[in-house]
N, C-alpha and C positions, 0 to 999 in steps of 0.2 A: 641322294636316294636313300630311302629307309631299307637296310638290308632284309629285315623281317618281312615287309611287304613284297620285296622282290623274290624271296624264296616261296612264298605262298603263291605268287603269279606263276613261277616256274612248276610248282607242284600240280596246279591245275591249268592245263592247256587251254586256249582259246578254242582249239579244234579238236574234233574227234576223227579217228582214222576208221575205216571199215571194221577193223578188228574191235574197236570200241563199241561200236554200234551192235555188232555181234554179240558182244559181252553182255551189253545192257538190254538187249532183247531177249537174250538166250535163244537164239536162232542159228542156223547154219551160215557158213559164209556165203554160200550162193543166195540165200535169201536176203542176207544184209546188203550184198552188192545190189541185188535187184531193187530193193528199197532205195538204196543211195541214187541209183540211175533214176528211178521213177521220181524221187524227190527233186533231182536236178531237172528232168524232163518237165515236170508239172510245178516246178518253183514251190514246192512244198517247204523247203528249207535251203539254206545257202550252201553250195557245194562248189568246189574248186578241183579241177582235174590238174595234177601236176605229172607229166608223162603219163604211166599207167596207174598212178596212185590217186586217190580221192581223199580230200581233206573237207570236213563238214563242220561248219560253224556250229560250235556247242551251244550258243544262246539260241540261234534259230532253230537247231534240232529240238532242244530241250523245249522251247515254247511250242513247237509242232506237237512234240509227244505228249506234253502235259495238257494238251487241249484235244486230244483224240477223243475223250469221252464225251465232250460237247458235240463233236462233229458226227459221232455214231447216232445220236438222237434222232 
């Protein structure tokens, strides 16, 4: 295994936490949690709940987020 690739992978996790969504969208914690719950309920992006915590697939969330302008039309 190439150590440089390993370090790059470690720096950019495959998942977001709700706090990451909050920062990315510059919204309140409550709004970020509401969005994540809606995303899970409506299958907008991949969400896993581990105990009380949520993990959101970075790839699926970014795809959903980047395509919002097309859906708004």
